[in-house]
N, C-alpha and C positions, 0 to 999 in steps of 0.2 A: 301442101298448106302454105301459105303464104308466111316467110320467114319474118317477116313485120307482126304476125299475129301468134308468133312461138317463140317459147321459150328451147336454147338450143339445149340446157344444164339444168336439173333441177334439182339441188344441192339444198342438206338439213345444214343449217348453221353452223352445226359443226364441222362438217364436211368443208364449208366455203372459208369458213377459219381458219381449219386445218389447212388448204389449198393455200391460203395467202399467204401464212407463216409460212409454210416450206418452201414459196416460190420466191419472197422479197427480196434477196441480193440479185435475184435474176432480176427482178421486173426492174430494181433500182438502177441496176447496168443499163439495164437499155432505156430506160427515160432518162438518164443522164446522156444520151447521147442528142435530146431536147438542150442540154447545155455545152454541145459541142466538147464532151469530157472526152479525153482519149484512152480511160482506164480499162484495163482488160479485166474482164469477167472477176479471176482469179484474185487480183487487187481488191474491186468492189466488195469482193464477201472479205476479204481480209478489216477491210475498213468497218463493214458492218459487225464485223464479230469486235469491233472495239480496238484492233491491234492496229500499229501502225505500216507502215508503208514506204518504204525508201525509193525517194525520187516521184512521190505525186505532191504536187504542189498543195498548198493552203486550203485554194478555193476548190478543187475537187474534193478535198475531205471534207471540206463545208456543206457543200451542195448535198453527198451520201450521207452525211448525217443526217441532214436536212430531211431529205427524204426517207431515210427511217425512220427518224421520231414522227413523221407525217403519216407512214405504214402504223406505228407503231399506238397513233391514236386514233387511226381508221380501226385498227382490230376493237378499241375498248366501244368504237359507237355505233355498234353492230344492232344494239336495241333501241337506240335512238332514233327520233322521227329526222328525215335526210329533209333539211332545208337549206337557206344559203347560209346561216350561222354557220352549218357544217362543212360547208364547202372555204368558206373564209378562215375558220380556224386550221381545215386543213393546209392553207396559203401561209396562215403565220406561222407552222413548220416550216413549210416547202422554201417559201423566202425569207426567212431570219437571216438577218445580218446581211442580206443578199440583194435588198432592194431598197427604194425611198422609204416607203412603208412596207407592210407585211401582214395578213389579217384581217386588212378593210379593203373596200374599193375603192378603185381608181379614182381619182377627184380631177385628170390632168388629160389632155390629148396625147395619142400615143398613133405611129404609125406600126404597118409590117413589112417587113422586108419584102420586095418581089412582087408583090400586090399593087392595087390601085385602091382597093378599100381602105376605108379610114372609122374603125370601130367609135361608135360615140361614148362619150362620159357615161359610166351607167349609174343609172337612176336605182336604188334601193325596191321601191313600190314598183317599178318597171320590171326588174328582176327577179322579183319575189312572184310577178304574176307569171313570168314567163317560165320560170317555174313548174308554177301549176298547170301553165296550158300543157307541158309536158307529161306531167304526172299522172292529168288526168285524159289523155288524149285513149278514147277505147279503140283505136285504130293502131294500137301500138301493143307490141308486149311491153313485158316488166323488164327483161333485157334491151329491146327497140328502147325504153325509155330513158334507161341507165346508156345507149349508146348517143342519142339524140343530147341528153344532160350534159355529155363529154364532150359533142362538140357545138354545142351551143355557148360552153363556157369558154373553148378556144377563140373561138371566132367572137365572142365579146370581149376579149380581151380584160376581162373583171378585175386582174389586178395588175398591178406596176410590172411584176416579174412571174416566172413559174405558174404562169396560166396551161402551158401544156401538162405538165408536171399536176398539180393543184387538180385540173378535170379528169387525168386518168385517175389516180389516186380516188378523186370525189364521186365518178362515176362506179368505180370498183367496190367503194364502200355501200352506195343504192344498190350493187349487182350481190352483193354478200349479204347485205340482209333480207336478201329474198330467196337466196340459193343458186343464182342464176351466174356463180363462176367471174372471172376477173377478165381486164382487160391488158394490155400488153402489147407494144409497135416491137417486133423484133425487128432483128438488122434482115431479117431476111426481104420484110416488106417497110422499113423504115424510109426508103426513099419513095418508094410507089403509095402509101401514107402522104407523105409531105407533098407531094405533084398534086392527089386528091384535095387538098384541106388547101392550096391555095387556090383551087378551085374553086371549092365553097366556101372560101373567102368570099368570092368575088360574087358569086350565085345566090348564097343560102339555099341549096337546095341540097336535101340530106340524104336524096336516094342513092345513088352512086355508093359515096363515101361510107354510107349509115353500113348498105350492102356488104363492103370492102372489109368493113370492121368485125361484122359477122362472122363471115366468112374465114376470115385469116386472123385476126388480132385479139379472141374470145375463146377464154383458156378454162375447163373445169378439168371434173372427174369421170371419166369414163369407165361403167362398171361393167362387168358380164353377166 
């Protein structure tokens, strides 16, 4: 069966929440690479637990704790309908005190380093319609809808900052609501993902990068 039409994992809400809670420090560590953090996993885990770490700057601590708060909020949103406001709320934690504004759509122009593509200033009504197109696409499984949601949010650059981190947490919130696992871009696939993402920015072709995420960046619980 075409991957786009099937879910890789079929978990209960309880199982998926357990998975996200258990892997939260690791997911935060990997997502920190998008912010060029050089903290180690043990350092990240210690900060997530609320303890201080010698030699780690205040910016890194802020980024890690912001992601912890975003993940914590995501875990409380499992029973709520996912929409643009859900993603805005996630960004309000991710980009707190790290951006011009947080939790609201970007209202000015930005560029993306290394590509010619320039994202348009997002318009709420357009973004909401684009969300609905993803969620109502009968040719996509629930899992692929989550992956497309993440990639769409990254390419659209909906916020002033924290777009990739917000998109990953937002997409995982959607997946968690449906028992489909979580997304994490680990060290092994980070460089290749970024290369494919740059191509996606230019082409808006989901095919190759969505399949890559499905095969390499999607995690769940496998039972015997």
